[in-house]
Backbone as numpy.savetxt, mean C-alpha at the origin, in Angstrom:
# Nx Ny Nz CAx CAy CAz Cx Cy Cz
18.03 21.76 -10.47 17.42 23.15 -10.11 16.95 23.39 -8.48
16.91 23.80 -8.02 16.56 24.10 -6.75 15.33 24.05 -6.67
14.65 23.07 -5.32 13.41 22.51 -4.89 12.68 23.87 -4.57
11.39 24.34 -5.22 10.73 25.35 -4.55 9.86 25.18 -4.17
9.44 23.65 -3.45 7.89 23.23 -3.39 8.05 22.96 -1.43
7.35 23.42 -1.33 6.81 23.25 0.22 6.93 21.62 0.73
6.21 20.96 -0.79 5.57 19.63 -0.11 5.13 18.37 -1.12
4.99 17.49 -1.22 4.71 16.90 -2.33 3.49 17.22 -2.92
2.55 17.74 -1.93 1.16 18.17 -2.86 1.13 19.33 -3.99
2.26 20.22 -3.35 2.63 21.78 -4.24 3.42 20.65 -5.58
4.17 19.55 -5.37 4.93 19.23 -6.43 3.91 18.88 -7.56
2.94 18.17 -6.94 1.89 17.50 -7.49 1.13 18.25 -8.61
0.92 19.44 -7.94 -0.13 20.56 -8.60 0.77 20.90 -9.54
2.15 21.51 -9.32 2.85 22.05 -9.95 2.89 21.62 -11.51
3.12 20.02 -11.15 3.17 19.14 -12.23 1.86 18.99 -13.49
0.68 18.95 -12.50 -0.47 19.12 -13.39 -0.49 20.15 -14.46
0.04 21.75 -13.42 -0.22 22.55 -14.43 0.64 22.84 -15.23
2.07 22.21 -15.12 2.92 22.40 -16.49 2.23 21.45 -17.39
1.32 20.09 -17.26 1.39 19.30 -18.32 -0.44 20.03 -19.13
-1.31 20.64 -18.06 -2.04 21.59 -18.50 -1.95 22.50 -19.63
-0.71 23.31 -19.14 -0.07 24.58 -20.19 0.32 23.99 -21.30
1.21 22.79 -21.53 1.53 22.14 -22.50 0.15 21.92 -23.28
-0.23 20.95 -22.81 -1.49 20.63 -23.78 -2.45 21.40 -24.20
-2.64 23.05 -23.39 -3.14 24.03 -24.28 -1.88 25.28 -24.98
-0.96 24.74 -25.66 -0.10 25.57 -26.52 1.10 25.88 -25.50
1.40 26.21 -24.12 2.43 26.83 -23.64 3.62 25.69 -23.89
4.62 25.78 -24.58 5.81 25.05 -24.68 6.83 25.26 -23.64
6.84 26.03 -22.74 7.66 26.26 -21.58 7.35 25.34 -20.56
8.42 25.39 -19.85 8.48 24.30 -18.18 9.14 22.76 -18.43
10.16 22.93 -19.23 10.77 21.21 -19.76 11.68 20.78 -18.40
12.31 21.86 -18.09 13.05 21.68 -16.94 12.32 21.00 -15.39
11.38 22.18 -15.50 10.68 21.61 -13.99 9.79 20.49 -14.43
9.29 20.22 -15.64 8.75 19.16 -15.84 9.63 17.66 -15.87
10.72 17.62 -16.11 11.76 16.73 -15.97 12.41 16.32 -14.47
12.16 17.45 -13.86 12.39 17.39 -12.28 11.41 16.80 -11.73
10.22 17.24 -11.86 9.15 16.75 -11.13 8.88 14.99 -11.37
8.89 15.01 -13.33 8.51 13.60 -12.98 9.47 12.99 -12.49
11.17 13.06 -12.67 11.80 12.05 -12.03 11.71 11.98 -10.54
11.11 12.63 -9.80 10.68 13.03 -8.01 9.70 11.82 -7.99
8.42 12.09 -8.98 7.81 11.03 -8.67 7.70 9.57 -9.14
8.72 9.57 -10.64 8.90 8.30 -11.00 9.49 7.51 -10.07
10.64 7.91 -9.42 11.75 7.20 -8.88 10.93 7.18 -7.12
9.95 7.73 -7.03 9.11 7.25 -5.32 8.27 6.56 -5.21
8.82 5.24 -4.98 7.85 3.78 -5.14 6.87 4.31 -4.51
6.25 5.13 -3.55 4.92 5.17 -3.05 4.20 5.90 -4.25
4.77 6.55 -4.85 3.97 7.50 -5.87 3.42 6.78 -7.34
4.79 5.89 -7.66 4.90 5.39 -9.09 3.59 5.17 -9.71
2.93 4.36 -8.70 1.72 3.21 -9.01 0.64 4.04 -9.11
0.44 5.11 -8.75 -0.48 6.64 -8.95 -0.14 7.18 -9.86
1.03 7.05 -10.39 1.00 8.08 -12.06 0.22 7.67 -13.20
-0.40 8.58 -13.90 -0.75 8.10 -15.32 0.14 7.51 -16.16
0.11 6.43 -16.97 0.99 5.95 -18.02 1.89 7.02 -18.52
1.12 7.94 -19.30 1.54 8.84 -20.31 2.52 9.79 -19.13
3.03 9.53 -18.00 4.08 10.54 -17.25 5.20 9.91 -17.48
4.68 8.55 -16.77 5.78 7.44 -16.81 6.82 6.97 -18.15
5.79 7.44 -19.26 6.62 7.01 -20.68 6.94 8.23 -21.38
6.71 9.43 -21.20 6.89 10.50 -21.91 8.25 11.31 -21.23
9.25 11.20 -21.30 10.35 11.77 -20.48 10.56 13.54 -20.50
9.85 13.85 -21.86 10.19 15.11 -22.00 8.49 15.67 -22.60
8.66 17.13 -22.12 7.22 18.10 -22.64 7.22 17.64 -24.23
7.94 17.69 -24.96 7.68 17.90 -26.05 7.20 16.23 -26.62
7.29 15.22 -26.05 6.99 13.78 -26.29 5.35 13.80 -25.85
4.97 14.56 -24.67 3.75 14.43 -24.19 2.98 15.19 -25.13
3.35 16.19 -25.41 2.96 17.14 -26.55 2.56 16.61 -27.75
3.04 15.50 -28.40 2.47 14.74 -29.59 1.87 13.88 -28.91
1.79 12.98 -27.72 0.73 12.24 -27.19 -0.51 13.05 -27.08
-0.60 14.18 -26.26 -1.70 15.05 -25.78 -2.30 15.23 -27.39
-1.62 15.62 -28.22 -2.62 16.68 -29.36 -2.99 15.72 -30.15
-2.81 14.47 -30.41 -3.26 12.86 -31.00 -4.39 12.43 -30.33
-4.14 12.89 -29.06 -5.20 11.84 -28.38 -6.51 12.86 -28.42
-6.48 13.93 -27.97 -7.37 14.63 -27.92 -7.20 15.83 -28.84
-8.27 16.55 -29.54 -8.24 17.28 -30.42 -9.06 19.38 -29.75
-9.50 19.26 -28.59 -9.80 20.58 -28.13 -8.92 20.55 -26.82
-8.75 21.88 -26.15 -8.53 22.09 -24.84 -8.69 22.00 -24.06
-10.19 21.88 -23.66 -11.24 21.56 -23.20 -11.19 19.62 -22.82
-11.14 18.89 -23.63 -10.79 17.58 -23.66 -9.54 17.17 -23.19
-8.38 18.06 -23.48 -7.37 18.13 -22.66 -7.20 18.30 -21.50
-7.64 19.18 -20.68 -7.66 19.49 -19.51 -8.03 18.43 -18.81
-9.57 18.14 -18.82 -10.19 16.87 -18.53 -9.73 15.98 -18.20
-8.91 15.34 -19.21 -8.25 13.94 -19.37 -6.77 14.16 -18.25
-6.42 15.36 -18.20 -5.12 15.56 -17.01 -5.54 15.30 -15.92
-6.59 16.16 -15.61 -7.62 16.56 -13.97 -7.87 14.64 -13.70
-8.57 14.01 -14.69 -8.86 12.78 -14.30 -7.73 11.88 -14.18
-6.68 11.70 -14.17 -5.43 10.83 -14.77 -4.59 11.44 -13.38
-4.87 12.79 -12.83 -4.10 13.00 -11.95 -4.43 12.90 -10.57
-6.04 12.78 -10.60 -6.95 12.94 -9.30 -6.42 11.59 -8.51
-5.78 10.03 -8.76 -5.27 9.34 -7.76 -4.73 9.81 -6.79
-3.36 10.20 -7.37 -2.17 10.96 -6.96 -2.93 12.26 -6.15
-3.51 13.40 -6.22 -3.71 14.47 -5.63 -4.59 13.56 -4.74
-5.49 13.08 -4.44 -6.35 12.37 -3.51 -5.32 11.79 -2.51
-4.22 11.01 -3.14 -3.51 10.46 -2.21 -2.76 11.18 -1.54
-2.71 12.10 -2.05 -1.20 13.51 -1.28 -2.38 14.07 -0.44
-3.47 14.37 -0.50 -4.31 15.14 0.44 -5.17 14.41 1.50
-4.66 13.05 1.50 -5.20 12.07 2.35 -6.98 11.51 2.39
-6.92 11.83 0.96 -8.74 11.23 0.72 -8.58 9.62 1.10
-7.41 8.91 0.60 -7.69 7.53 0.54 -7.13 6.67 1.84
-7.02 7.86 2.67 -6.65 7.53 3.76 -7.82 6.87 5.00
-7.48 6.07 5.81 -8.20 5.71 6.91 -8.08 6.00 8.40
-8.60 6.21 9.31 -8.23 6.19 10.87 -7.34 5.87 11.13
-7.66 4.26 10.86 -6.58 2.71 11.15 -5.06 3.46 10.70
-4.66 3.91 9.67 -3.99 4.03 9.02 -2.84 4.96 9.82
-2.97 5.86 10.02 -2.17 6.66 10.66 -1.45 5.85 12.18
-2.38 5.42 12.68 -2.05 4.88 14.42 -1.22 3.42 14.02
-1.82 2.54 13.15 -0.68 1.71 12.31 0.68 1.80 12.00
0.60 2.83 11.16 1.97 3.43 10.29 2.92 3.74 11.75
2.06 4.33 12.83 3.16 4.76 13.49 4.00 3.51 14.42
2.73 2.84 15.04 3.12 1.30 15.43 4.27 0.63 14.34
3.81 0.36 13.36 4.93 -0.36 12.89 6.27 -0.15 12.65
6.32 1.63 12.22 7.61 2.01 12.21 8.25 2.08 13.14
7.86 2.21 14.62 8.50 1.81 15.71 8.73 0.76 15.88
7.99 -0.34 15.72 8.32 -1.66 15.76 9.54 -2.08 14.87
9.77 -1.61 14.17 10.44 -2.16 12.83 10.54 -0.93 11.53
11.09 0.23 11.43 10.92 0.84 10.22 11.79 0.34 8.75
11.86 -0.88 8.86 12.06 -1.52 7.19 11.04 -2.42 7.14
11.35 -3.36 7.25 10.70 -4.81 6.28 8.99 -4.58 6.82
8.93 -4.43 7.99 7.48 -4.28 8.63 6.45 -3.11 7.97
7.51 -1.97 8.07 6.71 -1.17 8.05 6.88 -0.41 6.71
7.80 -1.49 5.60 7.72 -1.30 4.18 6.87 -2.22 3.75
6.09 -3.01 4.53 5.61 -4.17 4.01 3.77 -3.56 4.05
3.74 -2.74 5.32 2.05 -1.91 5.76 2.33 -0.71 4.65
3.49 -0.31 4.04 3.10 0.93 3.25 2.72 0.81 1.69
3.51 -0.81 1.21 3.33 -1.32 0.09 1.69 -1.78 0.25
1.17 -1.79 1.27 -0.31 -2.16 1.22 -0.85 -1.24 0.72
-1.16 -0.19 2.04 -1.43 1.15 1.50 -1.05 1.71 0.22
-0.27 1.45 -0.38 0.00 2.28 -1.70 -1.21 1.54 -2.56
-1.15 -0.02 -2.56 -1.86 -0.64 -3.69 -2.85 -0.63 -3.60
-3.69 -0.40 -2.00 -5.37 -0.77 -2.14 -6.28 -0.26 -2.93
-5.84 1.00 -3.15 -7.08 1.60 -4.36 -6.84 1.17 -5.73
-5.02 1.23 -6.23 -4.80 0.87 -7.40 -4.58 -0.35 -7.95
-3.97 -1.27 -7.04 -3.92 -3.00 -7.42 -4.71 -3.52 -6.52
-5.39 -3.84 -6.52 -6.21 -5.02 -5.74 -5.45 -5.92 -5.30
-4.89 -6.92 -6.36 -4.13 -8.05 -6.04 -3.10 -8.08 -5.66
-2.28 -6.83 -5.99 -1.06 -6.73 -5.17 -1.26 -6.47 -3.47
-2.12 -5.63 -3.15 -2.35 -5.28 -1.81 -2.81 -6.47 -1.34
-3.50 -7.43 -1.65 -3.80 -8.22 -1.13 -2.58 -9.09 -0.42
-1.81 -9.31 -1.68 -0.16 -10.60 -1.59 0.29 -9.27 -0.41
0.81 -8.09 -0.29 1.11 -6.89 0.58 0.43 -7.41 1.91
-0.88 -7.37 2.10 -1.51 -7.65 3.49 -1.11 -8.73 3.83
-0.91 -10.28 3.32 -0.56 -11.00 3.65 0.62 -11.06 3.97
1.79 -10.59 3.40 3.12 -10.35 3.57 3.19 -9.43 4.82
2.51 -8.84 5.06 2.82 -7.79 6.55 2.65 -8.41 7.81
1.81 -9.42 7.51 1.20 -10.27 8.59 2.03 -11.42 8.88
3.13 -12.00 7.69 4.20 -12.78 7.84 5.23 -12.62 8.17
5.37 -11.07 8.20 6.79 -10.37 8.70 6.31 -10.35 9.88
5.53 -9.86 10.73 5.31 -9.18 11.76 5.32 -10.22 12.75
4.99 -11.47 12.59 5.09 -12.71 12.86 6.17 -13.48 13.44
6.86 -13.30 11.92 8.45 -13.72 12.01 9.43 -12.72 12.66
9.18 -11.40 13.05 10.15 -10.48 13.65 9.85 -10.74 14.96
8.45 -11.22 15.47 8.28 -11.49 16.83 8.97 -12.64 17.19
8.70 -13.93 16.51 9.29 -15.02 17.16 10.75 -15.35 17.02
11.49 -14.14 16.38 12.83 -14.15 16.12 13.42 -13.37 17.16
12.82 -12.35 17.66 12.60 -11.83 18.90 13.04 -12.62 20.19
11.61 -13.48 20.34 11.39 -14.16 21.24 12.58 -15.57 20.97
13.11 -15.60 20.25 14.11 -16.79 19.81 13.39 -18.24 19.73
11.94 -17.84 19.25 11.01 -19.18 18.85 11.64 -19.72 17.34
11.72 -20.73 17.33 12.37 -21.45 16.10 10.92 -21.76 15.01
11.11 -21.39 13.64 10.03 -22.25 12.83 10.95 -22.43 11.36
10.02 -23.16 10.79 10.60 -23.58 9.31 10.43 -22.09 8.19
11.41 -21.69 7.91 11.27 -20.00 7.49 10.87 -20.25 6.15
11.11 -21.67 5.16 10.51 -22.10 3.88 9.44 -22.50 3.86
9.18 -23.37 4.91 7.74 -23.82 4.91 6.47 -23.73 5.47
6.91 -23.48 6.55 5.85 -22.70 7.49 4.93 -22.21 6.84
3.59 -22.05 6.75 2.35 -21.27 6.60 2.05 -20.53 7.38
1.19 -19.52 6.96 0.73 -18.24 7.67 0.28 -18.28 8.69
-1.42 -19.28 8.99 -1.70 -19.71 9.78 -0.38 -20.58 11.03
0.24 -21.07 10.76 0.91 -21.76 11.62 1.88 -20.74 12.22
2.58 -19.82 11.67 3.18 -18.44 11.94 2.33 -17.86 12.97
1.06 -17.75 12.40 0.19 -16.80 13.47 -0.13 -17.67 14.58
-0.83 -18.95 14.30 -0.31 -20.17 15.68 0.74 -19.92 16.92
1.97 -19.86 16.59 3.13 -19.97 17.12 3.25 -18.62 17.98
2.93 -17.12 17.11 3.30 -16.16 18.04 1.76 -15.72 18.61
1.18 -16.19 18.42 -0.22 -15.80 19.18 -0.16 -16.49 20.57
0.55 -17.86 20.33 0.84 -18.89 21.65 2.10 -18.00 22.81
3.09 -17.34 21.92 4.01 -16.71 22.74 3.66 -15.42 23.33
2.77 -15.13 22.85 2.27 -13.91 23.21 0.99 -14.12 24.35
0.34 -15.09 24.53 -0.70 -15.44 25.35 -1.56 -14.90 24.52
-2.34 -15.03 23.32 -3.44 -14.59 22.58 -4.05 -15.84 22.14
-3.50 -17.29 22.28 -4.44 -17.92 21.82 -5.74 -18.37 22.47
-6.97 -18.62 22.15 -7.92 -19.00 22.61 -8.21 -19.99 23.77
-7.22 -21.01 23.68 -6.90 -21.79 24.92 -6.49 -21.30 26.12
-5.80 -20.07 26.11 -5.00 -19.67 26.81 -5.58 -18.92 28.02
-6.85 -18.69 27.35 -8.15 -17.62 28.47 -8.98 -18.78 28.68
-10.12 -18.08 29.85 -11.28 -18.96 30.28 -12.35 -18.17 29.97
-12.47 -16.96 29.61 -13.36 -15.82 29.05 -14.06 -16.18 27.86
-15.17 -16.47 27.76 -15.61 -16.72 26.29 -15.31 -15.45 25.59
-15.95 -14.74 26.46 -15.61 -13.35 25.02 -14.23 -13.22 24.56
-13.26 -13.42 25.48 -11.85 -13.47 25.03 -11.78 -14.54 23.95
-12.06 -15.54 24.42 -11.62 -16.75 23.23 -12.73 -16.56 22.02
-13.35 -16.16 22.07 -14.36 -15.47 20.81 -13.84 -14.74 19.73
-13.15 -13.51 20.36 -12.23 -12.27 19.63 -11.10 -13.03 19.30
-10.35 -13.58 20.00 -9.23 -14.51 19.75 -9.15 -15.60 18.80
-10.10 -16.24 18.80 -10.55 -17.19 17.82 -10.72 -16.61 16.56
-11.75 -15.45 16.41 -11.98 -14.32 15.40 -10.94 -14.14 14.45
-9.74 -13.43 15.23 -8.36 -13.35 14.71 -7.90 -14.12 14.00
-7.64 -15.32 14.55 -6.89 -16.79 14.02 -7.70 -16.90 12.69
-9.00 -16.73 12.93 -9.67 -16.82 11.34 -9.41 -15.91 10.51
-9.96 -14.79 11.03 -8.83 -13.67 10.04 -7.31 -13.91 9.05
-6.63 -14.50 9.80 -5.42 -14.83 9.67 -5.58 -15.84 8.29
-6.41 -16.89 8.74 -6.45 -17.97 8.08 -6.76 -17.58 6.58
-8.00 -16.90 6.87 -8.94 -16.44 5.53 -8.06 -15.46 4.64
-7.15 -14.64 5.34 -6.07 -13.88 4.57 -5.34 -14.52 3.74
-4.83 -15.52 4.40 -4.00 -16.62 3.32 -4.53 -16.86 2.74
-5.63 -17.80 2.63 -6.41 -18.47 1.54 -7.06 -17.23 0.57
-7.30 -16.18 1.14 -7.52 -14.91 -0.11 -6.02 -14.64 -1.13
-5.19 -14.66 -0.32 -3.68 -14.23 -1.26 -3.46 -15.36 -2.10
-3.87 -16.66 -1.58 -3.39 -17.64 -2.70 -4.43 -17.79 -3.41
-5.43 -17.48 -3.54 -6.75 -17.47 -4.85 -6.55 -16.20 -5.54
-6.71 -14.75 -4.63 -6.99 -13.56 -5.09 -5.54 -12.73 -5.36
-4.68 -12.95 -4.41 -3.30 -12.07 -4.76 -2.81 -12.45 -6.24
-1.49 -11.41 -6.21 -0.85 -11.53 -7.45 0.49 -12.44 -7.36
0.43 -13.26 -6.23 1.84 -14.11 -5.81 1.53 -15.20 -6.68
0.69 -15.66 -7.51 0.34 -17.12 -8.16 -0.01 -16.68 -9.47
0.13 -17.58 -10.43 -0.26 -17.58 -11.84 -1.56 -17.72 -11.89
-2.47 -16.99 -12.85 -3.97 -17.38 -12.91 -4.65 -17.94 -14.05
-5.28 -18.52 -14.10 -6.53 -19.32 -15.26 -7.12 -18.17 -15.69
-8.01 -18.76 -16.89 -8.59 -18.00 -17.57 -9.74 -17.46 -16.91
-10.57 -18.23 -15.96 -11.95 -17.84 -15.46 -11.20 -17.15 -13.67
-10.33 -17.19 -13.63 -9.88 -16.59 -12.34 -10.85 -15.58 -11.82
-11.70 -15.57 -10.80 -12.46 -14.26 -9.76 -10.93 -13.34 -9.94
-11.50 -11.83 -10.10 -10.35 -10.72 -9.72 -11.14 -9.79 -8.55
-10.37 -9.57 -7.51 -10.77 -8.85 -6.47 -10.71 -7.36 -6.93
-12.15 -6.97 -6.09 -12.19 -5.48 -6.16 -11.86 -4.69 -5.82
-11.46 -3.03 -5.60 -10.99 -2.41 -4.95 -11.65 -2.77 -3.00
-12.63 -2.74 -2.81 -13.58 -3.41 -1.65 -12.65 -4.65 -1.20
-12.28 -5.24 -1.57 -11.83 -6.71 -1.19 -10.53 -6.28 -0.71
-9.72 -5.54 -1.62 -8.50 -5.01 -1.21 -8.40 -4.45 -0.03
-9.28 -3.42 0.16 -9.49 -2.66 1.53 -9.91 -3.36 2.77
-10.44 -4.11 2.29 -10.89 -5.28 3.94 -9.89 -6.22 3.90
-8.68 -6.66 3.39 -7.74 -7.43 3.53 -6.74 -6.42 4.35
-6.39 -5.45 3.75 -5.52 -4.45 4.20 -5.84 -3.80 5.29
-7.00 -3.34 5.89 -7.30 -2.98 6.88 -7.17 -4.27 7.90
-7.89 -5.49 8.03 -7.93 -6.46 9.03 -6.36 -6.68 9.32
-5.69 -6.81 8.11 -3.92 -7.30 8.08 -3.36 -5.83 9.12
-3.60 -5.04 8.86 -3.17 -3.96 9.61 -3.44 -3.93 10.82
-4.90 -3.98 11.04 -5.54 -4.10 12.86 -4.51 -5.44 13.32
-4.69 -6.82 12.63 -3.97 -7.75 13.03 -2.74 -7.32 14.05
-2.11 -7.09 13.04 -0.84 -6.38 12.97 -0.63 -5.64 14.10
-1.13 -4.40 13.97 -1.03 -3.45 15.08 -1.33 -4.07 16.72
-2.64 -5.33 16.79 -2.78 -5.78 18.24 -1.44 -6.88 18.49
-1.00 -7.86 17.58 0.32 -8.44 17.83 1.12 -7.54 18.30
1.51 -6.11 17.52 3.02 -5.83 18.04 2.77 -4.73 19.41
1.48 -4.01 19.41 1.23 -3.30 20.68 1.44 -4.53 21.74
0.87 -6.29 21.75 1.02 -7.05 22.91 2.56 -7.28 23.12
3.36 -7.49 21.81 4.50 -7.79 21.92 5.43 -6.65 22.68
4.87 -5.10 22.52 5.48 -4.45 23.22 5.21 -4.24 24.53
3.64 -4.52 24.88 3.35 -4.82 26.86 4.17 -6.02 27.10
4.71 -7.04 26.21 4.88 -7.92 27.22 6.81 -7.64 27.06
7.13 -6.93 26.40 8.64 -6.22 26.43 8.79 -5.49 27.80
8.10 -5.04 28.22 8.08 -3.92 28.86 8.22 -4.91 30.88
7.31 -5.98 30.54 7.19 -6.80 32.12 8.41 -7.54 32.28
């Protein structure tokens, strides 16, 4: 079918309208539903924001069987669909974005449009829906930025064994960002804080991220923990990349 939508927000709103129409007795719109479902399911940035019933019901007839058994009244069905699609619509309306997001996205995309920017996007996508995954992605972002800068500057490191804080130490030293390379106390304090943040994010990922198996009594991160980890990783990555760009101009 021909795409008639101006943007992804319109696509999501149309998908919601089709689901509500089906849930309240209208059996038309099957082709539009299949197109919109495939569009959002195939788009990795949106997949995790979709309700599970969209991922599991390929046809409107399947969704109809699901929704009529789950709720008996039209009002309950409408309320349920609105609630389940709120994360996707909020994301598309920018309600989950932060002032730092846009600047960081722009800078990291210019620095490297593939692996670095992809790591940042994964962290943003998971920030409100998958705290453990977001923490892991935040750590991956910092590691990727450091490795790209070191590769660009032809600084050797053991790619298989080096820890995040060691990667950051090498990167900071190369960019003249180590506390020991400065004499002003305020700079030493700020740069020391950056180093502590990186070490903390590495530890946080090991304990609360999704990279390792968990025991029965393992603590689980909340959304606010994931937001803090992603925002800190984004800020430090932005600082490193901006410094690297400045050094490359001189």
